[in-house]
DRENDO-1510 file (C-alpha; in Angstrom, 1 decimal, always signed):
<recs>
REC; n; res; u; v; w
REC; 1; MET; +70.3; -36.7; +77.2 .
REC; 2; ASP; +67.8; -34.0; +76.8 .
REC; 3; ASP; +64.1; -33.4; +77.5 .
REC; 4; GLU; +62.9; -34.4; +74.0 .
REC; 5; THR; +62.5; -38.1; +75.0 .
REC; 6; THR; +59.0; -39.4; +73.9 .
REC; 7; GLU; +57.7; -42.3; +75.9 .
REC; 8; ILE; +57.2; -45.3; +73.4 .
REC; 9; SER; +55.1; -48.2; +74.7 .
REC; 10; LEU; +57.4; -51.2; +73.8 .
REC; 11; GLU; +55.3; -53.8; +75.5 .
REC; 12; GLY; +52.7; -54.1; +72.7 .
REC; 13; LEU; +55.2; -54.6; +69.9 .
REC; 14; SER; +55.8; -57.8; +68.4 .
REC; 15; ASP; +59.3; -59.2; +68.6 .
REC; 16; GLU; +59.7; -58.6; +64.7 .
REC; 17; ALA; +58.6; -55.0; +65.2 .
REC; 18; LEU; +61.0; -54.6; +68.2 .
REC; 19; TYR; +63.8; -55.7; +66.0 .
REC; 20; ARG; +63.0; -53.3; +63.0 .
REC; 21; LEU; +62.7; -50.5; +65.6 .
REC; 22; ARG; +66.1; -51.4; +66.9 .
REC; 23; ALA; +67.5; -51.6; +63.2 .
REC; 24; ARG; +66.1; -48.0; +62.6 .
REC; 25; LEU; +67.6; -46.6; +65.6 .
REC; 26; GLN; +71.1; -48.0; +64.9 .
REC; 27; ARG; +70.8; -46.7; +61.3 .
REC; 28; GLU; +69.9; -43.1; +62.8 .
REC; 29; ILE; +72.6; -43.4; +65.2 .
REC; 30; ARG; +75.3; -44.2; +62.5 .
REC; 31; ARG; +73.8; -41.3; +60.4 .
REC; 32; ARG; +74.5; -38.9; +63.2 .
REC; 33; ASP; +77.7; -40.3; +64.0 .
REC; 34; LEU; +76.7; -41.0; +67.6 .
REC; 35; PRO; +78.6; -43.4; +69.8 .
REC; 36; THR; +77.0; -46.9; +69.9 .
REC; 37; THR; +78.4; -48.1; +73.2 .
REC; 38; VAL; +77.7; -47.2; +76.8 .
REC; 39; GLY; +81.4; -46.2; +77.1 .
REC; 40; GLY; +81.3; -44.0; +74.0 .
REC; 41; VAL; +78.0; -42.3; +75.4 .
REC; 42; ALA; +79.7; -41.6; +78.7 .
REC; 43; GLU; +82.6; -40.1; +77.1 .
REC; 44; GLN; +80.4; -37.8; +74.9 .
REC; 45; LEU; +78.4; -36.8; +78.1 .
REC; 46; ALA; +81.5; -36.0; +80.2 .
REC; 47; ILE; +83.1; -33.7; +77.4 .
REC; 48; ARG; +79.7; -32.0; +76.9 .
REC; 49; TYR; +79.4; -31.4; +80.7 .
REC; 50; PHE; +82.9; -30.0; +80.8 .
REC; 51; ASN; +82.5; -27.8; +77.9 .
REC; 52; SER; +79.2; -26.5; +78.9 .
REC; 53; THR; +80.1; -25.9; +82.7 .
REC; 54; ARG; +81.6; -22.5; +83.6 .
REC; 55; GLY; +85.0; -22.8; +85.3 .
REC; 56; LEU; +85.9; -26.4; +84.1 .
REC; 57; PRO; +88.5; -27.0; +81.4 .
REC; 58; LYS; +87.1; -27.3; +77.8 .
REC; 59; LEU; +87.8; -30.9; +76.5 .
REC; 60; GLN; +88.3; -32.2; +73.2 .
REC; 61; GLU; +88.2; -35.8; +72.1 .
REC; 62; ALA; +91.6; -37.5; +71.9 .
REC; 63; ARG; +92.8; -38.8; +68.5 .
REC; 64; ALA; +91.4; -42.3; +68.0 .
REC; 65; GLY; +93.9; -45.0; +69.2 .
REC; 66; THR; +95.4; -43.0; +71.9 .
REC; 67; ALA; +96.1; -45.4; +74.6 .
REC; 68; ASN; +94.4; -44.5; +78.0 .
REC; 69; VAL; +93.7; -40.9; +76.9 .
REC; 70; ASP; +90.0; -40.1; +75.8 .
REC; 71; ALA; +90.2; -36.3; +76.0 .
REC; 72; ASN; +92.6; -33.5; +76.1 .
REC; 73; SER; +92.0; -30.1; +77.8 .
REC; 74; ASP; +92.6; -26.5; +76.7 .
REC; 75; ARG; +95.0; -26.6; +79.7 .
REC; 76; GLY; +97.1; -29.4; +78.1 .
REC; 77; GLU; +95.8; -32.1; +80.7 .
REC; 78; ARG; +95.0; -35.6; +79.5 .
REC; 79; TYR; +91.8; -37.3; +80.7 .
REC; 80; SER; +90.9; -41.1; +80.8 .
REC; 81; ILE; +87.2; -41.4; +80.8 .
REC; 82; LYS; +85.6; -44.6; +82.2 .
REC; 83; CYS; +81.9; -45.5; +82.6 .
REC; 84; ILE; +80.2; -47.2; +85.4 .
REC; 85; GLN; +76.5; -48.1; +84.6 .
REC; 86; THR; +75.5; -51.4; +86.3 .
REC; 87; GLY; +78.8; -52.8; +87.7 .
REC; 88; ARG; +81.0; -51.7; +90.5 .
REC; 89; LYS; +84.3; -51.1; +88.8 .
REC; 90; THR; +85.7; -48.9; +85.8 .
REC; 91; GLY; +86.9; -50.4; +82.8 .
REC; 92; THR; +90.6; -51.4; +82.5 .
REC; 93; ILE; +93.5; -48.9; +82.3 .
REC; 94; TYR; +96.6; -50.6; +80.9 .
REC; 95; PRO; +100.0; -49.9; +82.1 .
REC; 96; ASP; +102.9; -48.8; +79.7 .
REC; 97; ARG; +104.8; -51.9; +78.8 .
REC; 98; ALA; +108.1; -50.4; +78.8 .
REC; 99; ASP; +107.6; -48.4; +82.2 .
REC; 100; PRO; +104.7; -49.9; +84.4 .
REC; 101; ASP; +105.0; -46.7; +86.5 .
REC; 102; LYS; +104.7; -44.2; +83.8 .
REC; 103; ARG; +101.9; -41.4; +84.2 .
REC; 104; LEU; +99.3; -42.2; +81.7 .
REC; 105; PHE; +97.1; -39.2; +82.2 .
REC; 106; GLU; +96.5; -36.3; +84.7 .
REC; 107; TYR; +92.8; -37.1; +85.4 .
REC; 108; LEU; +90.5; -40.1; +85.3 .
REC; 109; LEU; +86.9; -39.1; +85.0 .
REC; 110; ILE; +84.3; -41.9; +86.3 .
REC; 111; VAL; +81.2; -41.3; +84.6 .
REC; 112; MET; +78.2; -42.8; +86.4 .
REC; 113; LEU; +75.0; -43.4; +84.2 .
REC; 114; ASP; +71.5; -44.4; +85.0 .
REC; 115; ASP; +69.8; -47.5; +83.4 .
REC; 116; ASP; +68.6; -45.1; +80.6 .
REC; 117; TRP; +72.2; -43.9; +80.0 .
REC; 118; SER; +71.6; -40.4; +81.4 .
REC; 119; LEU; +74.3; -38.8; +83.4 .
REC; 120; LYS; +74.1; -39.2; +87.3 .
REC; 121; ALA; +77.4; -38.0; +88.2 .
REC; 122; ILE; +81.1; -37.7; +87.3 .
REC; 123; TYR; +84.0; -38.4; +89.6 .
REC; 124; GLN; +87.4; -36.8; +88.9 .
REC; 125; ILE; +90.4; -38.6; +90.3 .
REC; 126; ASP; +93.8; -37.2; +89.7 .
REC; 127; TRP; +96.9; -39.4; +88.9 .
REC; 128; ASP; +98.2; -39.6; +92.5 .
REC; 129; LEU; +94.7; -40.6; +93.8 .
REC; 130; PHE; +94.3; -43.1; +91.1 .
REC; 131; VAL; +97.9; -44.7; +92.0 .
REC; 132; LYS; +96.5; -45.0; +95.6 .
REC; 133; VAL; +93.0; -46.5; +94.9 .
REC; 134; ARG; +93.6; -48.5; +91.7 .
REC; 135; SER; +93.4; -52.3; +91.8 .
REC; 136; TRP; +94.9; -55.0; +89.6 .
REC; 137; ASP; +92.9; -57.2; +87.3 .
REC; 138; ILE; +95.0; -60.2; +86.9 .
REC; 139; ARG; +92.8; -61.6; +84.2 .
REC; 140; MET; +93.2; -58.5; +82.0 .
REC; 141; ASN; +96.7; -57.5; +83.2 .
REC; 142; ALA; +95.5; -54.0; +83.7 .
REC; 143; TRP; +94.3; -51.6; +86.6 .
REC; 144; TYR; +90.8; -50.8; +87.3 .
REC; 145; VAL; +89.1; -48.5; +90.1 .
REC; 146; GLY; +86.3; -49.9; +92.2 .
REC; 147; ALA; +83.2; -47.8; +92.8 .
REC; 148; SER; +83.2; -48.1; +96.5 .
REC; 149; ALA; +81.7; -45.1; +98.6 .
REC; 150; ARG; +85.3; -44.9; +100.3 .
REC; 151; THR; +87.1; -44.4; +96.9 .
REC; 152; LEU; +84.4; -42.1; +95.4 .
REC; 153; ALA; +84.3; -40.0; +98.6 .
REC; 154; GLN; +88.0; -39.0; +97.8 .
REC; 155; ALA; +87.1; -37.8; +94.1 .
REC; 156; LYS; +85.8; -34.5; +93.3 .
REC; 157; ILE; +82.3; -34.9; +92.2 .
REC; 158; TYR; +80.4; -33.2; +89.5 .
REC; 159; LEU; +76.6; -33.3; +89.4 .
REC; 160; PRO; +74.4; -32.4; +86.4 .
REC; 161; ALA; +71.7; -29.8; +87.1 .
REC; 162; SER; +69.1; -32.5; +87.0 .
REC; 163; ALA; +70.8; -34.6; +89.6 .
REC; 164; SER; +71.5; -31.8; +92.1 .
REC; 165; ARG; +67.9; -30.9; +92.8 .
</recs>
């Protein structure tokens, strides 16, 4: 996230000490009202990246419970934000029950994270490309986007300054 990370040797901690450290971290994360899931972190990183990058629309978190929309832009566009960290596909995007072909958002942001949850890249896919590359998850009754090189090559890519060196 930022360069304040301090290396802590975890190998020397007992199991009990490791659990106590985890509990302290969880309390501090809650106190700061930070996201606790990898998906929540990805949303926050994407919004921060857009808001701090000149020429990109400014994003604001969507109201909690808004289906398939995680952020809204100052240009009136809706963004769905999905994370890929270790898998090869995004989370699910549920179609509208009344109208399965209904446009759900203007842009899908696929946020790629490293193992340490730092931002590797953001891939932006507009609605038309999403319709072209999406796949159906029969078990979830929802869409997803696979992270194949072929699919990602069609997206607009944003790289954080640390990744573009």
